C-alpha positions in Angstrom: 191.6 -242.9 -8.9 191.1 -246.6 -8.3 187.9 -247.7 -6.5 188.6 -250.9 -4.5 185.5 -251.0 -2.3 183.1 -253.0 -4.5 182.0 -255.1 -1.5 180.5 -252.0 0.0 178.8 -250.8 -3.2 179.8 -251.6 -6.8 179.9 -248.9 -9.5 176.7 -248.7 -11.5 176.9 -251.2 -14.3 176.6 -249.8 -17.9 173.7 -252.2 -18.5 171.9 -250.8 -15.4 172.5 -247.3 -16.5 171.0 -248.0 -20.0 168.0 -249.9 -18.5 167.3 -247.2 -16.0 167.3 -244.4 -18.6 165.2 -246.5 -21.0 162.5 -247.4 -18.4 162.2 -243.9 -17.0 159.8 -243.0 -19.9 157.8 -246.2 -19.6 157.8 -247.2 -16.0 156.5 -244.2 -14.2 152.8 -245.2 -14.0 151.0 -247.3 -11.4 151.4 -251.0 -12.4 148.2 -251.8 -10.6 146.1 -249.7 -13.0 144.4 -251.1 -16.1 144.9 -248.2 -18.4 147.6 -248.2 -21.1 150.4 -246.5 -19.0 149.7 -248.8 -16.1 149.8 -251.9 -18.3 153.2 -250.8 -19.7 154.5 -250.4 -16.2 153.2 -253.8 -15.2 154.9 -255.4 -18.2 158.2 -253.9 -17.2 157.8 -255.0 -13.6 156.8 -258.5 -14.6 159.7 -258.9 -17.0 162.1 -257.6 -14.3 160.8 -260.1 -11.8 161.1 -263.0 -14.3 164.7 -262.0 -15.1 165.7 -261.7 -11.5 164.0 -265.0 -10.6 166.0 -266.7 -13.4 169.2 -265.3 -12.1 168.4 -266.3 -8.5 167.1 -269.7 -9.4 163.5 -269.5 -8.2 160.0 -269.0 -9.4 158.9 -265.4 -10.3 156.0 -265.6 -7.8 158.5 -266.5 -5.0 160.4 -263.2 -5.5 159.4 -259.7 -4.4 161.3 -256.4 -4.6 162.0 -254.4 -1.5 163.4 -250.9 -0.8 166.8 -252.2 0.2 168.7 -255.4 1.0 168.5 -254.5 4.7 164.7 -254.3 4.4 164.6 -257.6 2.7 166.6 -259.2 5.6 164.4 -257.6 8.3 161.2 -258.6 6.5 162.5 -262.1 5.8 163.6 -262.8 9.3 160.5 -261.3 10.9 158.1 -263.0 8.5 159.7 -266.5 8.8 159.8 -266.3 12.6 156.1 -265.2 12.7 155.1 -267.9 10.3 156.6 -270.6 12.6 155.8 -269.1 16.0 153.9 -272.2 16.9 157.1 -274.2 16.5 159.0 -271.9 18.9 161.0 -268.7 19.2 164.5 -269.9 18.6 166.7 -268.3 16.0 170.1 -269.5 14.8 172.6 -267.2 13.1 176.4 -267.3 12.5 178.6 -265.0 14.4 179.8 -263.3 11.2 176.5 -262.4 9.6 176.0 -258.9 8.2 174.8 -256.4 10.7 171.3 -256.3 9.2 170.9 -260.0 10.2 172.4 -259.5 13.7 170.2 -256.4 14.3 167.1 -258.5 13.3 168.3 -261.2 15.8 168.7 -258.6 18.5 165.2 -257.3 17.9 163.9 -260.8 18.1 165.8 -261.4 21.4 164.5 -258.1 22.8 160.9 -259.3 22.1 161.4 -262.4 24.1 162.9 -264.8 21.6 166.1 -266.8 21.9 169.1 -266.7 19.6 172.1 -269.0 19.2 175.2 -267.6 17.5 177.3 -270.2 15.9 181.1 -269.5 16.1 183.5 -269.6 13.2 187.1 -270.6 12.8 190.0 -268.4 11.9 189.1 -268.4 8.2 185.6 -267.0 9.0 183.6 -270.1 8.0 181.2 -272.0 10.2 181.6 -275.8 10.7 178.5 -277.4 9.1 178.3 -280.0 11.8 178.6 -277.5 14.6 175.9 -275.4 12.9 173.7 -278.4 12.8 174.0 -279.1 16.5 172.6 -275.6 17.2 169.3 -276.5 15.6 166.6 -277.5 18.2 163.1 -278.7 18.2 161.9 -275.1 18.9 164.1 -273.6 16.2 161.9 -271.4 14.0 164.6 -270.1 11.6 168.3 -270.4 10.7 170.3 -267.8 8.9 173.6 -268.1 7.1 175.3 -265.8 4.7 176.5 -267.2 1.4 179.8 -265.4 1.6 181.3 -263.0 4.1 181.2 -259.3 3.3 184.5 -258.4 5.1 186.9 -261.3 4.3 185.2 -263.0 1.4 185.0 -266.5 2.9 182.3 -268.7 1.4 180.0 -270.5 3.8 179.0 -274.2 3.5 175.4 -273.3 2.6 174.6 -276.6 0.9 175.7 -278.7 3.9 173.9 -276.4 6.4 170.8 -276.4 4.3 170.8 -280.2 4.4 171.0 -280.2 8.2 168.2 -277.7 8.3 166.1 -279.8 5.9 166.6 -282.9 8.1 165.6 -280.8 11.2 162.6 -279.3 9.4 164.0 -275.7 9.9 163.9 -273.1 7.1 167.2 -271.5 6.1 167.5 -267.9 5.2 170.5 -267.0 3.1 171.9 -263.5 2.9 173.3 -263.6 -0.6 174.1 -259.9 -1.0 177.8 -260.4 -1.6 177.7 -263.5 -3.8 174.6 -263.2 -6.0 176.4 -261.3 -8.7 178.7 -264.3 -9.1 175.9 -266.8 -9.6 172.9 -268.5 -7.9 173.3 -269.9 -4.3 173.4 -273.7 -4.2 171.6 -275.8 -1.7 168.0 -276.2 -0.4 167.5 -272.8 1.2 164.0 -271.6 2.0 164.5 -267.8 1.9 167.1 -265.6 0.2 167.9 -261.9 0.2 170.0 -259.6 -2.0 170.8 -256.0 -2.6 171.2 -254.5 -6.1 173.9 -252.0 -5.3 176.3 -254.9 -4.5 176.2 -256.2 -8.0 176.2 -252.9 -9.9 172.5 -252.1 -9.8 171.1 -248.9 -8.4 170.8 -248.4 -4.6 167.4 -248.7 -3.1 166.4 -252.1 -4.6 166.5 -255.3 -2.6 165.0 -258.7 -3.3 163.4 -261.2 -1.0 162.7 -264.8 -2.1 160.3 -267.0 -0.1 160.1 -270.6 -1.5 156.7 -272.1 -1.9 155.9 -274.2 1.2 157.9 -272.0 3.6 155.7 -270.7 6.3 155.7 -266.9 6.2 153.5 -264.3 8.0 154.1 -260.6 7.1 154.7 -258.4 10.1 153.5 -254.8 10.2 151.1 -252.9 8.0 150.7 -254.4 4.5 149.1 -253.4 1.2 148.3 -255.1 -2.1 151.8 -254.6 -3.6 154.5 -257.2 -3.9 152.3 -260.0 -2.5 151.8 -257.9 0.6 155.5 -258.5 1.6 156.9 -255.1 0.6 154.4 -252.3 0.9 154.8 -249.1 -1.1 154.9 -248.0 -4.7 157.4 -249.9 -6.7 160.4 -248.0 -8.1 160.0 -249.7 -11.5 162.9 -248.0 -13.4 165.3 -248.9 -10.6 163.9 -252.5 -10.4 164.3 -252.9 -14.1 167.9 -251.7 -13.9 168.6 -254.0 -11.0 167.3 -257.1 -12.8 169.1 -256.2 -16.0 172.4 -255.6 -14.3 172.1 -258.9 -12.3 171.7 -260.9 -15.5 174.6 -259.0 -17.1 177.1 -259.5 -14.3 176.1 -263.2 -13.9 176.5 -263.7 -17.7 180.1 -262.5 -17.5 180.8 -263.9 -14.0 182.7 -267.0 -14.9 185.3 -265.2 -17.1 185.6 -262.2 -14.7 186.0 -264.4 -11.7 189.0 -266.1 -13.2 190.6 -262.8 -14.0 189.9 -261.1 -10.6 190.9 -264.2 -8.7 194.3 -264.0 -10.3 194.6 -260.4 -9.1 193.5 -261.1 -5.6 195.8 -264.1 -5.5 198.6 -261.7 -6.4 197.6 -259.5 -3.5 197.4 -262.4 -1.1 200.9 -263.5 -2.1 202.7 -260.2 -2.3 201.2 -258.0 0.5 202.8 -260.1 3.4 206.2 -260.0 1.5 206.1 -256.3 0.8 204.6 -255.2 4.2 206.3 -257.0 7.2 204.1 -258.1 10.1 201.0 -258.4 8.0 198.4 -261.1 8.1 196.1 -262.0 5.2 192.8 -263.2 6.6 189.9 -265.3 5.3 189.9 -268.6 3.5 192.6 -268.7 0.8 190.5 -271.1 -1.5 186.8 -271.0 -0.6 186.3 -267.3 -1.1 184.8 -264.6 -3.4 187.1 -264.0 -6.3 187.3 -260.2 -6.0 187.9 -259.7 -2.2 191.0 -259.8 0.0 191.5 -258.5 3.5 194.7 -258.1 5.5 195.8 -256.6 8.8 199.2 -255.0 9.6 200.7 -254.6 13.0 201.6 -251.2 14.5 199.3 -249.1 12.3 195.8 -247.7 12.7 193.3 -248.3 10.0 192.1 -244.7 9.7 195.6 -243.4 8.9 196.3 -246.1 6.4 193.0 -245.5 4.6 193.5 -241.8 4.5 197.0 -242.1 3.1 195.8 -244.6 0.5 193.0 -242.2 -0.4 195.6 -239.5 -1.0 197.5 -241.9 -3.2 194.4 -242.6 -5.3 193.0 -245.8 -3.8 189.6 -246.2 -2.2 189.5 -249.1 0.3 187.7 -249.9 3.5 188.6 -251.3 6.9 187.3 -253.3 9.8 189.6 -251.7 12.4 188.2 -250.1 15.5 190.0 -246.8 14.8 187.9 -246.3 11.6 184.7 -246.8 13.5 182.7 -244.2 15.6 182.1 -247.0 18.1 185.9 -247.6 18.7 185.1 -251.4 18.6 186.7 -253.7 16.0 184.7 -255.5 13.3 182.5 -258.2 14.8 183.7 -260.4 11.9 187.4 -260.1 12.8 186.5 -260.5 16.4 184.6 -263.7 15.8 187.5 -265.0 13.7 190.0 -264.1 16.5 192.4 -262.4 14.0 194.2 -259.1 14.1 192.0 -256.1 13.7 194.5 -253.2 13.9 195.6 -251.9 10.5 192.9 -253.8 8.7 192.4 -253.1 5.0 189.7 -254.7 2.8 190.3 -254.6 -0.9 187.4 -255.6 -3.1 187.9 -255.2 -6.8 185.0 -254.1 -9.1 184.4 -255.6 -12.5 187.0 -254.3 -14.9 189.9 -253.7 -12.5 193.2 -254.0 -14.3 196.4 -255.7 -13.4 198.2 -252.3 -13.7 195.9 -250.8 -11.0 196.8 -253.7 -8.6 200.5 -253.4 -9.3 200.3 -249.7 -8.6 198.5 -250.4 -5.3 201.3 -252.9 -4.4 203.8 -250.2 -5.2 202.2 -247.6 -2.9 201.1 -249.8 0.1 204.6 -250.5 1.7 205.5 -246.9 1.8 202.1 -245.9 3.3 202.4 -248.5 6.1 206.0 -247.6 6.8 205.1 -243.9 7.0 202.2 -244.5 9.4 204.4 -246.8 11.6 207.1 -244.2 11.7 204.6 -241.5 12.9 203.4 -243.8 15.7 207.0 -244.7 16.7 206.5 -248.4 15.9 209.3 -250.9 15.1 210.1 -251.9 11.6 210.1 -255.6 10.9 213.8 -255.8 10.5 214.5 -254.0 13.8 211.5 -255.1 15.9 213.2 -258.0 17.7 216.5 -256.2 18.1 214.8 -253.1 19.3 212.9 -255.2 21.8 216.0 -256.7 23.2 217.6 -253.2 23.4 214.8 -252.0 25.6 211.6 -249.9 25.2 210.1 -246.7 26.5 210.9 -246.0 30.1 207.6 -244.2 30.4 205.6 -247.0 29.1 206.8 -249.7 31.5 207.8 -250.2 35.1 209.1 -253.3 36.9 207.0 -254.6 39.8 207.4 -257.3 42.4 211.2 -257.2 42.1 213.4 -258.7 39.4 211.3 -261.9 39.2 208.0 -260.0 38.8 206.2 -259.1 35.6 206.9 -256.0 33.5 203.8 -253.8 33.6 202.9 -251.7 30.5 200.4 -248.9 31.3 198.5 -248.4 28.1 195.4 -247.0 29.7 193.7 -244.3 27.7 195.6 -245.3 24.6 193.8 -246.4 21.5 194.5 -249.0 18.8 197.3 -249.7 17.9 199.2 -248.1 20.7 198.7 -250.8 23.4 200.3 -253.4 21.0 203.1 -251.0 20.0 204.0 -250.5 23.7 204.0 -254.2 24.2 206.3 -254.8 21.3 208.7 -252.1 22.6 209.1 -253.8 26.0 208.8 -257.5 25.3 212.6 -257.8 25.0 213.1 -256.3 28.5 212.1 -259.6 30.2 214.0 -262.8 29.9 212.6 -265.8 27.9 209.9 -267.2 30.1 209.3 -263.8 31.7 206.0 -262.0 31.9 204.6 -258.7 30.6 201.3 -257.4 31.8 199.5 -254.8 29.6 196.9 -252.6 31.2 194.5 -251.3 28.5 191.0 -250.0 28.3 190.7 -250.0 24.5 188.2 -252.6 23.3 190.4 -253.6 20.4 193.2 -254.7 22.7 191.1 -257.7 23.7 191.5 -259.0 20.1 194.8 -257.5 19.0 197.1 -258.5 21.9 196.3 -262.3 21.5 196.6 -261.9 17.7 200.0 -260.1 18.1 201.2 -263.0 20.3 200.3 -265.5 17.7 201.9 -263.5 14.9 205.1 -262.9 16.9 205.5 -266.3 18.5 204.7 -265.2 22.1 202.4 -266.9 24.6 199.1 -265.2 25.4 198.1 -266.2 29.0 194.8 -264.4 29.2 192.8 -261.3 30.4 191.8 -260.4 33.9 189.7 -257.4 35.1 191.6 -254.4 36.5 190.6 -251.4 38.5 190.3 -249.7 35.1 190.1 -251.6 31.9 191.8 -255.1 31.7 195.2 -256.7 32.4 196.5 -258.8 29.5 199.3 -261.3 30.5 201.9 -262.3 27.9 204.9 -264.7 28.4 207.9 -264.2 26.3 208.9 -267.3 24.3 211.5 -265.9 22.0 
């Protein structure tokens, strides 16, 4: 079995396992106590804090350990906003932040604050100048991830941090995905991370608040972790988290070169092996171990299930793998295809043989899912379109000059796009197809299909049920 979902949670690093087992016998006591056992626990905690601070690039007294990366984000956002409440209640985030940041923004908005969401381009990166224009005189905090958790695109943190510095606004960086590869550059004010992303144990996060950054803890506090993370510290897990962070960073330079070669191989070969597939994310400014692609005419859940049967564990941002039936907010913000989305994130130690075996299995999996859904193959898609599609799926309206209407109401991703592909050849070049759909993913996937297939997407209008998507055939 090949585990290719390290961006979700990396396997426990051997150093973390060793440190965890070793500290279980020494780190069980209360580090706030003055007796022998307490002093030993305090020494372990202090050493772990110093090691983590060195890996992050901050002072030990600027770093506290939390119960998770999500808790670190929520505490960091709430504390920074409260510390600058006299400045104003405006928060700036990017549209592709991790859900923990976006949930914190929603809570701030619900409490009466204001939020600006900076858009991204098709690679998933914000424009530093555009981000800078979102800063206002009443901006209390800005948030920007170091690298995206779904497509791997690195953000221009240093440039945005400079804009924030000039505007006098603190910048919080969610570094969960990138911290294992090295410290985050730039003049950020707050930083968060999560141990299970770099091979540490789950249940340990870290929050860094630079000296000079205004910060007011929200909610009940106690004397632990400078009052910023109440509750008894899990010292064995903290020791393991700090030890594994130093270990993975120590090997990061060499491992990044090796894994980047493997993901470059995936980026190059997948579109050639699997027709009608788009690799998304920045091809250069990206994490070395992560690649994401989307394939037309398949649903993500079926692809993931078949890959699992073939021995590969991957993840997806497709709506059909989500209980909400809505596509990934990251893919939506980027304006790229969400159907048939697969995220491959390679853990440390992944071999070239594993990647080659994945490339050997993937084309057959996608072809099988497409066949089950009645979708076109790449070789026959245009010819099949010209030959005509499903009579049940389409009906001509308004005479011969009118549009061809595809009724895809009640059909979920990727069926609306499949039905569109089947009938596009029934109209002449310059003719119009209108797709009626009530699936949320259609709002993203139909425009993306048009761009991939060289057709013109006109737009979306409300319908009696769902929406009507207008497409003009160009070829």
